[in-house]
SERO-4910 file (N, C-alpha, C, O; in steps of 0.05 Angstrom, whole numbers):
BEGIN
 pado doro    nc1    nc2    nc3   cac1   cac2   cac3    cc1    cc2    cc3    oc1    oc2    oc3
  Met    A   -315   -569    767   -291   -548    777   -270   -557    750   -264   -542    731
  Lys    A   -262   -578    753   -242   -594    735   -251   -592    706   -234   -587    690
  Lys    A   -273   -595    698   -287   -584    679   -284   -564    669   -268   -563    651
  Thr    A   -296   -547    676   -285   -516    674   -262   -509    679   -262   -486    672
  Leu    A   -241   -515    687   -216   -506    688   -206   -514    658   -196   -497    643
  Phe    A   -209   -555    647   -213   -560    624   -218   -537    598   -201   -529    582
  Phe    A   -235   -534    599   -247   -514    573   -235   -488    573   -229   -476    553
  Ala    A   -231   -478    602   -216   -451    604   -185   -455    582   -179   -440    563
  Leu    A   -170   -479    592   -148   -485    588   -150   -496    554   -131   -490    540
  Ala    A   -169   -510    543   -171   -512    516   -175   -487    505   -161   -484    485
  Leu    A   -191   -464    514   -196   -445    500   -175   -426    500   -176   -407    485
  Leu    A   -156   -429    514   -131   -408    515   -112   -423    499    -96   -409    486
  Leu    A   -109   -447    497    -91   -458    482   -101   -454    447    -85   -459    429
  Thr    A   -121   -446    442   -135   -451    418   -134   -420    404   -139   -411    381
  Phe    A   -125   -408    430   -128   -374    428    -99   -371    421    -92   -352    406
  Gly    A    -83   -387    429    -51   -379    432    -44   -396    402    -24   -390    390
  Thr    A    -59   -414    394    -50   -434    363    -56   -409    345    -40   -400    328
  Ala    A    -84   -399    352    -94   -384    328    -78   -354    322    -75   -343    300
  His    A    -72   -345    343    -45   -329    355    -29   -326    324    -31   -313    303
  Ala    A    -12   -347    338     21   -362    333     17   -361    294     33   -351    277
  Ser    A     -9   -374    288     -9   -381    258    -23   -350    251    -30   -350    227
  Glu    A    -28   -330    261    -45   -304    250    -21   -295    227      3   -302    230
  Lys    A    -28   -280    208    -14   -279    176    -19   -252    175    -38   -239    183
  Ile    A      7   -245    162      5   -204    160     -6   -212    128      0   -230    112
  Arg    A    -22   -193    127    -37   -188     95    -20   -167     89    -18   -148    104
  Ile    A     -6   -172     61    -16   -147     50    -26   -150     18    -30   -171      7
  Gly    A    -31   -123      5    -44   -121    -17    -25   -127    -33     -3   -125    -22
  Leu    A    -25   -133    -56    -18   -123    -82    -45   -119   -110    -62   -134   -119
  Met    A    -37    -91   -115    -53    -85   -136    -39    -74   -160    -24    -54   -160
  Gly    A    -48    -93   -186    -35    -85   -206    -59    -96   -235    -77   -113   -238
  Pro    A    -48    -79   -251    -58    -87   -278    -57   -115   -291    -45   -118   -312
  Met    A    -71   -139   -277    -77   -162   -281    -89   -169   -314    -79   -185   -330
  Thr    A   -102   -159   -315   -125   -154   -339   -116   -126   -356   -103   -108   -346
  Gly    A   -125   -126   -382   -115   -109   -401   -103   -100   -412    -91   -119   -423
  Ser    A    -92    -80   -420    -75    -70   -434    -48    -76   -429    -28    -84   -442
  Trp    A    -52    -70   -402    -20    -75   -388    -15    -96   -373      2    -93   -355
  Ala    A    -30   -124   -377    -28   -140   -362     -6   -163   -362     -6   -183   -347
  Ser    A     14   -157   -384     40   -158   -377     61   -150   -351     80   -162   -340
  Glu    A     49   -119   -344     61   -106   -324     48   -116   -297     58   -111   -275
  Gly    A     24   -132   -300     14   -143   -272     16   -163   -262     11   -169   -239
  Ala    A     28   -184   -285     31   -211   -285     64   -211   -268     68   -221   -246
  Glu    A     82   -197   -286    106   -198   -267    109   -180   -238    127   -179   -221
  Met    A     85   -167   -239     83   -155   -208     82   -172   -192    102   -176   -179
  Asn    A     56   -189   -188     48   -216   -188     74   -230   -181     81   -231   -157
  Gln    A     86   -241   -197    108   -259   -198    130   -255   -179    136   -271   -161
  Val    A    143   -227   -184    160   -219   -160    151   -213   -137    164   -222   -118
  Val    A    128   -198   -133    125   -200   -109    116   -232    -91    123   -239    -68
  Thr    A     98   -247   -108     94   -266    -92    122   -287    -91    124   -305    -74
  Leu    A    143   -284   -110    166   -300   -104    180   -292    -69    185   -307    -50
  Leu    A    185   -260    -72    188   -252    -44    182   -260    -18    195   -263      3
  Ala    A    156   -263    -25    144   -270      4    147   -296     10    149   -308     32
  Glu    A    147   -309    -22    157   -341     -8    185   -347     11    191   -360     31
  Glu    A    198   -329     -7    226   -330      7    223   -320     33    236   -331     50
  Leu    A    210   -302     40    215   -288     59    203   -307     88    207   -311    112
  Asn    A    185   -316     64    159   -336     92    179   -364    100    183   -373    123
  Ala    A    192   -374     72    218   -402     79    241   -396    109    254   -412    123
  Gly    A    239   -367    107    257   -358    135    243   -345    158    246   -323    168
  Gly    A    231   -359    163    206   -358    181    191   -335    184    185   -327    207
  Gly    A    185   -324    160    167   -294    162    176   -272    170    194   -261    158
  Ile    A    165   -263    192    163   -232    197    159   -240    231    136   -238    237
  Ser    A    177   -248    253    175   -258    285    153   -279    279    132   -279    292
  Gly    A    157   -298    260    143   -321    258    113   -319    248     95   -335    246
  Lys    A    115   -298    244     82   -298    233     97   -293    197    118   -284    187
  Met    A     67   -306    186     76   -318    155     66   -290    137     49   -280    151
  Val    A     70   -279    118     56   -263    104     40   -282     73     44   -301     59
  Glu    A     26   -266     76     -5   -264     60     -6   -249     36    -17   -227     41
  Ile    A      1   -253      7     -4   -236    -16    -37   -228    -17    -49   -250    -18
  Val    A    -51   -213    -18    -71   -210    -31    -75   -202    -62    -63   -181    -66
  Ile    A    -80   -205    -70    -89   -193    -99   -110   -187   -106   -131   -199   -102
  Ala    A   -102   -157   -126   -124   -138   -140   -124   -135   -156   -106   -120   -162
  Asp    A   -143   -143   -179   -139   -128   -208   -141    -99   -215   -162    -95   -204
  Asp    A   -138    -87   -221   -148    -59   -234   -150    -53   -259   -154    -32   -270
  Gly    A   -146    -73   -266   -146    -68   -300   -135    -50   -321   -140    -46   -345
  Gly    A   -114    -40   -297   -112     -4   -318   -129     18   -320   -130     37   -335
  Asn    A   -143     11   -300   -167     26   -298   -175     46   -278   -182     34   -258
  Pro    A   -176     76   -274   -185     80   -253   -198     80   -236   -194     87   -212
  Arg    A   -228     67   -252   -264     62   -246   -252     32   -229   -250     32   -205
  Thr    A   -246     11   -242   -240    -15   -225   -227    -10   -209   -236    -18   -188
  Ala    A   -201      4   -205   -183     11   -184   -199     17   -169   -200      3   -149
  Ala    A   -217     40   -171   -226     50   -135   -235     23   -130   -224     12   -111
  Leu    A   -257      4   -144   -273    -14   -137   -256    -27   -127   -260    -34   -103
  Ala    A   -230    -37   -140   -205    -57   -124   -197    -49    -95   -196    -64    -75
  Ala    A   -194    -26    -97   -181    -11    -61   -209    -13    -46   -206    -19    -22
  Gln    A   -227    -11    -53   -249    -10    -36   -254    -42    -17   -258    -45      7
  Arg    A   -252    -61    -39   -247    -89    -30   -226   -102    -13   -229   -120      3
  Leu    A   -198    -85    -21   -173    -91     -8   -179    -79     16   -180    -96     34
  Ala    A   -183    -52     25   -190    -42     47   -210    -57     67   -211    -49     90
  Thr    A   -224    -78     60   -238    -92     79   -230   -122     83   -245   -137     96
  Gln    A   -205   -132     70   -198   -150     73   -178   -158     97   -176   -182    103
  Gly    A   -165   -138    112   -147   -143    131   -115   -139    118    -94   -153    123
  Val    A   -119   -118    103    -95   -121     88    -75    -91    104    -83    -68    108
  Val    A    -52   -101    111    -35    -79    125    -26    -49    110    -27    -25    116
  Ala    A    -16    -63     87     -6    -44     66    -16    -49     36    -26    -71     29
  Val    A    -12    -31     20    -19    -39     -5     11    -36    -32     16    -14    -41
  Ile    A     25    -57    -39     39    -45    -63     22    -47    -90      5    -64    -97
  Gly    A     34    -23   -103     24    -16   -126      8      6   -131      7     16   -108
  Thr    A     -7     24   -147     -8      2   -173     16     18   -198     30     37   -192
  Tyr    A     15      8   -218     23     18   -242      8     32   -260    -12     22   -269
  Gly    A     18     58   -268     -8     81   -271    -15    101   -256    -32    100   -238
  Ser    A      2    126   -266    -14    146   -250    -44    162   -243    -48    179   -226
  Ala    A    -60    153   -258    -86    160   -255    -97    138   -245   -118    141   -233
  Val    A    -90    117   -248   -102     89   -232    -91     89   -204    -98     74   -186
  Thr    A    -80    101   -204    -63    102   -166    -79    124   -156    -89    122   -133
  Glu    A    -82    145   -171    -95    164   -153   -125    161   -159   -138    180   -153
  Ala    A   -139    140   -171   -163    138   -165   -158    118   -140   -172     98   -144
  Thr    A   -146    115   -118   -134     91    -90   -133    109    -82   -153    113    -68
  Gln    A   -112    134    -82    -95    144    -65   -114    151    -40   -105    145    -18
  Asn    A   -141    162    -42   -152    175    -14   -169    156    -11   -181    164      9
  Ile    A   -179    132    -17   -191    106     -6   -171     92     19   -178     85     41
  Phe    A   -148     91      8   -126     77     25   -124     95     48   -127     86     71
  Asp    A   -118    120     43   -111    133     71   -134    137     84   -132    137    109
  Glu    A   -162    142     71   -173    139     91   -187    113    107   -209    115    119
  Ala    A   -172     90    106   -176     71    115   -148     67    131   -147     48    146
  Gly    A   -126     84    129   -112     74    146    -92     58    135    -79     46    152
  Ile    A    -85     54    104    -66     34     97    -55     41     80    -63     51     59
  Val    A    -23     33     90      7     40     77      1     41     37    -14     23     30
  Gln    A      8     51     24      1     46      1     34     59    -16     42     82    -17
  Val    A     48     32    -29     73     41    -38     72     33    -73     75     10    -80
  Ala    A     69     48    -86     64     52   -118     86     48   -123    105     51   -108
  Asn    A     87     36   -155    118     20   -157    115     34   -192    137     36   -204
  Gly    A     98     41   -202     96     53   -230     91     82   -241     98     91   -262
  Ser    A     74     96   -216     61    118   -218     77    141   -219     81    143   -195
  Thr    A     91    159   -230    114    180   -226     97    209   -233    115    226   -236
  Ala    A     70    222   -236     56    239   -235     66    255   -212     63    247   -188
  Ile    A     76    273   -217     85    298   -186     68    300   -177     75    302   -153
  Arg    A     40    302   -177     15    315   -161     17    280   -132     18    282   -107
  Leu    A     17    266   -140     11    239   -123     31    242    -97     35    224    -79
  Ser    A     39    259    -98     58    262    -78     49    288    -62     59    289    -40
  Glu    A     36    305    -66     38    334    -66     17    337    -52     14    360    -45
  Lys    A     -2    320    -45    -22    318    -31    -25    312    -11    -46    301     -4
  Gly    A      1    318     11      9    312     37     -6    288     50    -12    287     74
  Leu    A    -11    263     27    -25    245     43      1    225     59     24    223     51
  Pro    A     -9    214     81     14    204     99     21    177     99     40    167    111
  Tyr    A     11    170     91     20    127     83     16    124     53      9    102     44
  Phe    A     21    150     32     32    146      2     70    142      6     86    152     21
  Phe    A     71    129     -9     98    127    -11     97    114    -54     78    110    -69
  Arg    A    123    112    -59    131    108    -90    164     94    -90    183    106    -80
  Thr    A    166     79    -99    185     69   -105    208     73   -129    231     65   -131
  Cys    A    190     91   -148    194     92   -173    198    129   -173    180    142   -162
  Pro    A    214    138   -182    219    171   -183    199    181   -196    185    167   -211
  Arg    A    193    211   -194    178    232   -201    184    228   -233    199    216   -248
  Asp    A    157    250   -236    163    263   -269    182    286   -272    195    289   -293
  Asp    A    183    307   -245    201    325   -254    223    319   -260    236    331   -277
  Glu    A    235    291   -241    267    279   -249    266    279   -283    276    294   -300
  Gln    A    247    252   -286    247    245   -315    243    270   -333    255    269   -355
  Ala    A    231    290   -328    226    314   -346    263    317   -351    277    309   -370
  Arg    A    269    328   -332    302    332   -325    323    318   -344    336    328   -362
  Val    A    323    291   -335    345    272   -357    328    273   -391    338    274   -413
  Ala    A    301    273   -384    294    278   -413    305    306   -428    314    303   -451
  Val    A    305    330   -418    305    343   -433    339    341   -431    347    350   -452
  Gln    A    354    335   -420    388    333   -418    394    304   -445    418    299   -450
  Ser    A    379    293   -455    382    277   -467    375    292   -500    392    295   -518
  Ile    A    345    299   -500    340    312   -517    361    337   -535    364    343   -559
  Glu    A    374    346   -511    403    365   -515    416    361   -528    421    373   -549
  Ser    A    426    340   -518    451    323   -524    453    308   -558    471    308   -574
  Phe    A    423    295   -561    418    298   -590    426    319   -609    430    310   -632
  Gly    A    429    348   -606    433    368   -628    415    384   -639    420    403   -653
  Ile    A    390    374   -632    369    377   -651    353    406   -641    351    419   -620
  Glu    A    343    407   -665    332    446   -667    298    442   -656    286    454   -638
  Arg    A    287    420   -674    265    429   -675    248    398   -662    251    375   -671
  Leu    A    231    407   -641    218    382   -628    193    377   -629    177    396   -625
  Ala    A    183    348   -637    151    346   -631    150    339   -598    167    330   -582
  Ile    A    125    346   -594    123    325   -561     97    324   -577     86    339   -593
  Leu    A     87    287   -559     59    286   -567     52    272   -528     68    272   -509
  His    A     36    267   -528     29    259   -504     -5    252   -507    -21    262   -522
  Asp    A     -9    229   -481    -42    221   -485    -61    230   -464    -82    218   -460
  Asn    A    -54    248   -451    -72    269   -443    -83    255   -408    -99    265   -393
  Ser    A    -65    225   -405    -68    224   -380    -48    236   -365    -28    247   -374
  Thr    A    -55    231   -343    -46    244   -313    -16    247   -309     -4    266   -300
  Tyr    A     -6    217   -321     21    213   -321     39    220   -347     63    221   -346
  Ala    A     24    225   -371     42    233   -399     31    267   -399     48    284   -404
  Arg    A     12    273   -395      9    298   -387     29    316   -384     40    333   -397
  Gly    A     32    303   -352     42    325   -327     76    310   -347     88    332   -349
  Leu    A     90    294   -358    113    294   -368    118    315   -389    135    332   -392
  Ala    A     96    308   -404    102    328   -433     93    366   -419     94    387   -432
  Asp    A     87    365   -399     79    398   -388    117    405   -374    130    426   -374
  Glu    A    122    380   -364    150    387   -349    169    394   -369    178    417   -366
  Ala    A    178    382   -386    194    377   -406    189    407   -424    207    422   -431
  Arg    A    163    411   -429    158    444   -444    171    467   -422    181    489   -426
  Gln    A    167    455   -400    168    480   -378    201    480   -386    208    497   -403
  Leu    A    216    465   -377    243    460   -379    258    470   -400    278    483   -397
  Leu    A    244    464   -424    254    464   -443    254    504   -459    269    514   -475
  Ala    A    231    513   -445    234    551   -451    251    560   -447    256    581   -459
  Asp    A    272    549   -427    302    567   -422    321    554   -444    344    560   -448
  Asn    A    308    537   -457    337    537   -487    319    549   -513    298    543   -523
  Pro    A    338    567   -519    324    584   -549    342    569   -570    341    579   -592
  Gly    A    358    550   -569    369    542   -591    348    507   -592    354    490   -608
  Ile    A    331    505   -579    302    481   -592    280    494   -595    276    511   -577
  Glu    A    265    493   -610    237    500   -624    216    485   -618    213    471   -638
  Ile    A    194    479   -597    172    465   -600    149    464   -617    126    472   -614
  Val    A    161    453   -636    142    457   -661    109    450   -664     90    461   -676
  Phe    A    110    425   -645     88    408   -646     85    402   -613    101    390   -599
  Phe    A     55    415   -605     53    400   -579     24    388   -581      4    403   -584
  Asp    A     22    361   -578    -16    353   -575    -17    320   -569      4    307   -569
  Ala    A    -40    310   -564    -47    298   -551    -60    275   -570    -78    284   -584
  Leu    A    -56    248   -576    -70    225   -582    -91    208   -567    -89    207   -542
  Thr    A   -112    194   -580   -123    189   -565   -122    155   -550   -130    139   -566
  Pro    A   -116    145   -529   -103    116   -527   -122     94   -537   -146     98   -541
  Arg    A   -105     67   -540   -126     50   -553   -139     53   -578   -158     38   -583
  Glu    A   -131     70   -592   -137     63   -614   -121     51   -638    -99     41   -631
  Gln    A   -127     49   -664   -118     28   -678    -96     42   -706    -77     30   -717
  Asp    A   -107     69   -710    -90     80   -728    -86    107   -720   -102    123   -714
  Tyr    A    -55    110   -722    -55    135   -714    -36    156   -737    -21    175   -735
  Thr    A    -47    142   -755    -24    163   -778    -31    184   -789    -18    194   -807
  Ala    A    -70    200   -771    -69    225   -782    -62    246   -766    -66    269   -773
  Ile    A    -51    239   -739    -30    253   -724     -2    248   -735      7    269   -742
  Leu    A     10    232   -738     30    224   -740     31    246   -776     52    258   -779
  Thr    A     19    248   -789     17    266   -810     17    282   -805     23    295   -825
  Gln    A     11    303   -779      4    327   -769     28    340   -760     38    362   -761
  Met    A     36    309   -746     72    326   -734    103    320   -758    127    324   -757
  Arg    A     82    307   -779    107    309   -806    111    335   -815    133    344   -820
  Arg    A     88    349   -816     76    368   -830     97    386   -810    113    398   -826
  Ser    A    101    390   -794    113    409   -767    152    407   -772    171    421   -768
  Asn    A    145    381   -784    183    378   -788    204    379   -770    224    393   -772
  Pro    A    198    359   -746    216    358   -730    238    344   -731    237    328   -750
  Asp    A    262    341   -715    284    325   -718    282    305   -693    299    287   -688
  Leu    A    262    311   -679    253    287   -658    235    294   -645    233    316   -633
  Val    A    216    273   -647    184    269   -628    195    256   -603    211    238   -605
  Phe    A    185    266   -576    176    262   -554    150    257   -547    133    274   -540
  Phe    A    147    224   -549    110    207   -534    114    199   -510    119    175   -507
  Thr    A    113    216   -488    107    214   -462     86    189   -450     87    182   -426
  Gly    A     62    172   -474     50    159   -465     66    121   -463     89    112   -457
  Tyr    A     40    111   -470     53     83   -468     63     69   -480     60     75   -503
  Tyr    A     79     44   -477     81     29   -493     68      9   -509     81     -8   -521
  Gly    A     47     11   -510     16      2   -531     27     25   -556     40     20   -576
  Glu    A     14     55   -547      4     58   -574     42     72   -574     43     94   -585
  Ala    A     57     66   -569     86     74   -578     94     45   -595    110     41   -614
  Gly    A     93     44   -594     94     15   -617     79     10   -637     88     -6   -653
  Leu    A     54     22   -642     37     21   -662     50     57   -674     55     58   -698
  Leu    A     53     79   -662     66    100   -676     94     93   -689    106    107   -705
  Leu    A    103     64   -679    139     74   -697    132     49   -727    146     48   -747
  Arg    A    106     28   -721    104     16   -734     97     34   -764    110     34   -785
  Gln    A     72     50   -758     55     68   -771     76     89   -791     72     91   -816
  Lys    A     95    102   -777    115    122   -785    123    105   -800    119    108   -824
  Arg    A    138     80   -792    159     72   -810    138     58   -844    148     50   -865
  Asp    A    117     58   -838    102     55   -860     96     73   -877     87     70   -900
  Met    A    102     99   -861     93    122   -876    122    133   -895    123    149   -914
  Asn    A    145    115   -882    174    121   -900    180    150   -884    193    168   -895
  Trp    A    170    151   -859    183    179   -843    201    172   -825    196    161   -804
  Asp    A    227    180   -835    256    176   -819    258    196   -802    273    215   -807
  Val    A    242    194   -776    246    217   -749    257    203   -732    251    179   -729
  Leu    A    281    220   -713    281    206   -688    265    205   -672    256    227   -666
  Phe    A    257    184   -659    242    180   -634    239    173   -607    239    148   -603
  Met    A    235    188   -584    241    180   -556    221    174   -541    203    189   -547
  Gly    A    213    159   -521    190    155   -501    201    158   -471    224    153   -465
  Gly    A    182    166   -455    188    158   -432    184    137   -425    182    120   -442
  Asp    A    179    128   -393    192    101   -378    166     86   -382    166     62   -375
  Ala    A    140     97   -395    117     78   -399    128     70   -420    124     45   -417
  Thr    A    139     72   -439    146     58   -466    164     34   -467    166     19   -486
  Asn    A    178     31   -442    196     15   -435    184    -22   -425    185    -31   -402
  Asn    A    174    -34   -446    171    -64   -448    166    -75   -470    158    -65   -491
  Pro    A    172   -102   -463    184   -118   -492    162   -114   -509    167   -113   -533
  Asp    A    130   -112   -501    119   -111   -518    107    -95   -545     94    -97   -566
  Leu    A    126    -72   -525    130    -46   -557    148    -57   -576    133    -55   -595
  Val    A    166    -66   -583    169    -86   -594    157   -108   -609    160   -109   -634
  Arg    A    147   -122   -599    125   -146   -607    107   -123   -632    105   -129   -656
  Thr    A     98   -101   -620     72    -91   -630     80    -76   -659     67    -78   -679
  Ser    A    112    -55   -656    121    -41   -675    131    -63   -694    124    -65   -718
  Gly    A    150    -81   -682    159   -110   -706    190    -92   -701    194    -68   -699
  Val    A    206   -114   -700    243    -97   -690    248    -78   -711    255    -55   -706
  Ala    A    244    -89   -735    253    -66   -760    244    -31   -748    260    -12   -747
  Ala    A    221    -30   -741    208    -11   -738    219      8   -711    226     31   -708
  Ala    A    218    -19   -691    237     -4   -662    268      7   -659    278     23   -644
  Ala    A    278     -9   -681    311      3   -677    310     26   -674    291     40   -681
  Gly    A    329     34   -663    334     68   -664    322     89   -640    328    113   -636
  Phe    A    299     66   -625    281     78   -604    290     88   -591    288     72   -573
  Tyr    A    305    111   -579    302    116   -542    285    115   -523    261    120   -528
  Phe    A    293    109   -495    269    119   -478    285    120   -459    307    110   -458
  Leu    A    271    136   -435    279    142   -414    270    110   -389    246    103   -387
  Ser    A    292     95   -373    277     85   -358    296     85   -334    319     93   -338
  Ala    A    286     75   -302    301     64   -285    316     38   -303    310     24   -322
  Pro    A    339     42   -284    352     14   -301    345    -14   -303    334    -23   -283
  Leu    A    346    -25   -316    331    -49   -330    342    -78   -311    363    -80   -298
  Pro    A    327    -95   -312    333   -109   -295    361   -129   -300    374   -138   -281
  Gln    A    366   -134   -320    385   -142   -328    416   -120   -320    437   -130   -313
  Asp    A    413    -95   -324    436    -79   -318    428    -72   -288    436    -49   -282
  Leu    A    416    -84   -268    414    -68   -238    443    -82   -220    450   -106   -224
  Pro    A    456    -65   -203    470    -74   -192    470    -86   -156    456    -78   -137
  Gly    A    488   -107   -155    489   -118   -123    484   -149   -130    467   -159   -145
  Gln    A    506   -161   -113    501   -193   -102    473   -198   -105    465   -212   -123
  Glu    A    455   -186    -85    433   -194    -70    411   -194    -94    397   -214    -98
  Thr    A    407   -169   -111    392   -167   -133    408   -187   -162    396   -195   -183
  Lys    A    421   -190   -159    434   -213   -176    422   -245   -167    411   -262   -181
  Ala    A    427   -246   -145    410   -272   -135    386   -277   -138    379   -300   -145
  Phe    A    369   -256   -132    343   -265   -137    335   -251   -173    313   -255   -184
  Leu    A    350   -240   -181    341   -246   -221    348   -283   -217    334   -302   -224
  Glu    A    368   -285   -208    379   -314   -211    353   -324   -203    340   -327   -223
  Ser    A    338   -332   -179    314   -344   -162    292   -337   -184    281   -355   -196
  Phe    A    289   -315   -189    265   -313   -206    267   -328   -232    249   -343   -240
  Ser    A    293   -322   -249    297   -340   -274    289   -379   -273    274   -392   -288
  Gln    A    304   -388   -252    301   -412   -240    270   -422   -240    261   -442   -251
  Lys    A    259   -407   -227    223   -407   -226    204   -404   -247    181   -415   -247
  His    A    215   -386   -268    195   -375   -288    202   -372   -312    191   -365   -332
  Gly    A    237   -383   -305    246   -391   -343    270   -367   -353    286   -373   -369
  Asn    A    269   -345   -342    279   -315   -346    275   -290   -326    257   -285   -310
  Pro    A    295   -280   -333    289   -254   -311    265   -241   -312    248   -253   -326
  Pro    A    258   -222   -302    236   -209   -302    245   -186   -331    267   -177   -337
  Asn    A    229   -182   -340    227   -164   -366    224   -137   -352    244   -123   -348
  Ser    A    196   -128   -345    196    -98   -335    206    -91   -308    200   -107   -291
  Ile    A    224    -66   -300    232    -60   -278    218    -55   -253    225    -56   -230
  Tyr    A    183    -44   -267    169    -35   -252    160    -57   -236    148    -51   -216
  Ala    A    164    -88   -244    156   -113   -227    174   -112   -210    165   -116   -188
  Val    A    202   -107   -210    219   -108   -194    217    -80   -175    229    -79   -154
  Leu    A    207    -64   -181    209    -32   -161    175    -38   -138    167    -29   -117
  Ala    A    165    -55   -158    132    -73   -135    153    -86   -120    153    -77    -97
  Gly    A    176   -106   -124    195   -115   -104    200   -104    -82    197   -107    -58
  Asp    A    211    -86   -100    225    -59    -65    202    -55    -60    201    -67    -39
  Gly    A    179    -45    -64    163    -40    -50    143    -50    -27    128    -37    -12
  Phe    A    148    -82    -31    138   -100    -14    165   -100      3    162    -93     27
  Arg    A    186   -105     -3    213   -103     26    216    -90     34    230    -92     54
  Val    A    203    -58     26    208    -33     39    185    -41     67    189    -40     91
  Val    A    166    -48     54    140    -47     77    147    -67    101    147    -63    125
  Thr    A    155    -91     88    161   -119    101    184   -106    127    181   -112    150
  Glu    A    205    -90    117    232    -85    135    217    -68    158    222    -70    182
  Ala    A    198    -51    145    189    -35    167    169    -41    182    159    -24    197
  Ile    A    159    -70    180    132    -77    203    154    -97    219    144   -108    239
  Ala    A    184   -105    213    201   -122    228    212   -107    242    214   -115    265
  Arg    A    224    -81    237    238    -61    251    224    -48    274    232    -41    297
  Thr    A    194    -45    257    181    -27    281    164    -52    296    148    -45    312
  Asn    A    166    -72    293    147   -101    313    118    -97    310    102   -107    326
  Ser    A    108    -76    281     82    -64    293     75    -74    257     91    -76    238
  Thr    A     41    -79    257     31    -73    223     12    -43    229     -6    -38    213
  Asp    A     17    -29    248      5      4    256     13     12    242     37     18    243
  Ala    A     -7     20    217      3     43    194     15     72    200     28     86    185
  Asp    A      6     78    232     31    109    230     62    104    233     79    120    227
  Lys    A     65     75    246     91     69    266    108     63    225    129     71    218
  Ile    A     87     47    209     98     40    186    114     56    165    133     50    151
  Ser    A     96     86    171    102    106    155    118    125    173    138    136    164
  Asp    A    111    128    194    137    140    207    162    130    206    180    146    208
  Tyr    A    168    102    202    199     82    192    209     95    159    230    103    149
  Leu    A    184     93    152    191     93    118    209    123    120    232    129    113
  Arg    A    188    136    135    204    167    125    220    180    143    231    202    140
  Asn    A    220    168    158    240    181    180    274    160    194    295    166    205
  Glu    A    255    131    182    292    119    195    301    101    172    324     92    172
  Leu    A    282     95    151    292     81    126    319    101    116    319    124    109
  Thr    A    340     82    117    360    104    108    377     91     89    394     78    102
  Gly    A    381     89     61    398     71     40    392     42     48    409     24     49
  Phe    A    371     41     52    358     10     46    367     -4     17    361      4     -6
  Pro    A    383    -26     24    393    -43     -7    365    -57    -19    355    -78    -14
  Gly    A    355    -32    -43    340    -52    -55    345    -62    -72    367    -61    -83
  Leu    A    326    -77    -80    331    -90   -109    340    -74   -132    347    -84   -154
  Thr    A    338    -36   -121    340    -28   -154    362     -4   -148    366     16   -162
  Gly    A    372    -13   -127    390     10   -121    386     16    -87    366      8    -76
  Glu    A    403     26    -75    391     50    -43    363     67    -47    355     82    -65
  Ile    A    350     57    -22    324     61    -17    330     82     -1    349     80     13
  Ser    A    310    108     -1    300    120     29    281    142     14    282    152     -9
  Phe    A    269    145     29    238    170     22    239    194     38    245    192     62
  Asn    A    233    221     24    236    242     40    203    246     50    184    230     49
  Glu    A    204    274     60    171    286     75    157    284     52    145    305     56
  Lys    A    149    276     32    127    272     14    130    239      7    109    234     -6
  Gly    A    137    229      8    142    194      7    149    189    -17    139    169    -26
  Asp    A    167    203    -36    180    210    -48    213    184    -51    226    180    -31
  Arg    A    221    172    -75    244    158    -66    256    188    -74    248    206    -88
  Val    A    282    184    -56    311    198    -59    326    192    -81    322    169    -89
  Gly    A    341    204    -92    361    199   -111    357    198   -149    334    200   -159
  Glu    A    376    197   -163    377    195   -187    364    163   -196    373    143   -185
  Val    A    347    164   -214    346    131   -219    343    128   -249    344    105   -258
  Tyr    A    338    150   -266    335    151   -300    348    148   -312    364    167   -312
  Arg    A    353    129   -330    375    129   -357    366    126   -387    344    116   -390
  Leu    A    380    135   -409    374    128   -436    377    106   -433    393     95   -418
  Tyr    A    361     97   -449    364     64   -477    359     72   -500    348     93   -506
  Arg    A    369     50   -519    365     54   -546    356     23   -553    368      4   -543
  Val    A    336     19   -569    324      1   -574    355    -13   -601    365      5   -615
  Asp    A    364    -35   -605    379    -40   -619    377    -50   -648    367    -31   -660
  Asp    A    379    -65   -661    374    -79   -692    370   -106   -688    364   -120   -708
  Ala    A    371   -117   -662    356   -137   -647    336   -140   -633    324   -159   -624
  Gly    A    333   -106   -631    304   -102   -607    307   -106   -580    290   -102   -562
  Gln    A    336   -115   -576    342   -111   -549    346    -76   -539    352    -56   -553
  Phe    A    339    -80   -511    341    -54   -498    377    -52   -488    386    -66   -470
  Val    A    391    -35   -500    411    -28   -493    418      4   -474    414     27   -483
  Leu    A    427     -1   -450    441     30   -438    459     34   -443    479     20   -446
  Gln    A    453     66   -447    471     80   -465    491    100   -442    481    113   -424
  Pro    A    521     98   -450    535    101   -427    529    140   -428    538    154   -411
***
C-alpha cells in the first residue's frame, strides 16, 4: 500500500513539475534565406530579444515562451510547406510573414489549424477581406499606402506619371489602388503602367520604354532589390527622372545595390523607421537591441514583427489562455491603444491595424533615409 502511494505521489509530483515547466510556443515565419533574407534575420533578432526579455521577467504566468523559427524563403510554395510544419509543432500563434503573396499562401493553413497569425509586412488589401477569424497584421494596408502615395505624388506638382509594378499580390494591388485614386485628378496623366519581371539583372529595356513615355516621375511599387537595380541602371542611362517607391523599397540593401550616388534623391513610403519611432519604451528596446547586435534594427518590418509578438503575448497574459478564439477575440475587441514599439496599436473587425502609419522618406547624398516634413 505504501509502495503504491509512493508511486502515485511521485507521478503526481512529476506531472506537476512537467506542467510548471510547460512552455508557450510561438512561431516566427520569415524569409531567413532568399533575396529578402536581411528582413528575416532582423525579424528573428527582434522577436528573439523580446522573448528573452519577457522570460527574464518571469514569462507569462510563470511559463516561458519559446520561439519556433520557420523559413519561408520569401516564396509562396516554400511558405505553405513551412506553415504546414509549424501547424504540427504546438505553436499557439505565428508572427509573420513579410511579403503579401507569401503570407497569402499560409493564411488558410493557419486558419484551418486554429492558429492566430499576425503578419508584419504584408499590406495587400485582400488578405483581410477574406473574413478569416485568426488573421491580423501590425502593418497597414495598401489602400492607406496608396492614399499617402497619391498625396505625395500630387505634392511634387508633376503632370506625367509612370507606374511600374512586378505583378505580385502586393505590388500590383498598390499600383492599381494608386491608379484608381489618380483617376480623379485631371492634372496628372498616367503615361505608363506596366510590370517588370522580378529577380532579373537587367532592366534597361523597360527603363527605355518608360523613358519614351517622358514621365516626370516613376512610381515603383515593387521590392527593394529591383528598385536598387532600376536606380543604378537609369543612372547608367543618364536618365534624370524623379523616382518614388512603395514601402517594400525601404531597406538599406537598396542603397548597397544601387550605389549611394544613384540612390540619392529617391523617395519612398514607409511606416516610421526605427530611428524615428517615439516613446521611451521603444527607445529603451532599441538601445537594448543595439547593445546586443551593435546597431539598432535597420528594418521597420522587423520592429513590426516585434509588435506582433507583443500583442500576442499581451492577449495570452490578459486572457490567461492560449486558446485561439480567446486570443483573437481579445485582439479585436479589447486591445485598445496598446503601446506598441511602432506606436499605439488597435485592430478593427477585419484584423487590420487602425490609424495612419505611413510617412514619406528621401535618400540623401550620404545614402541615409531622411524623414520628410
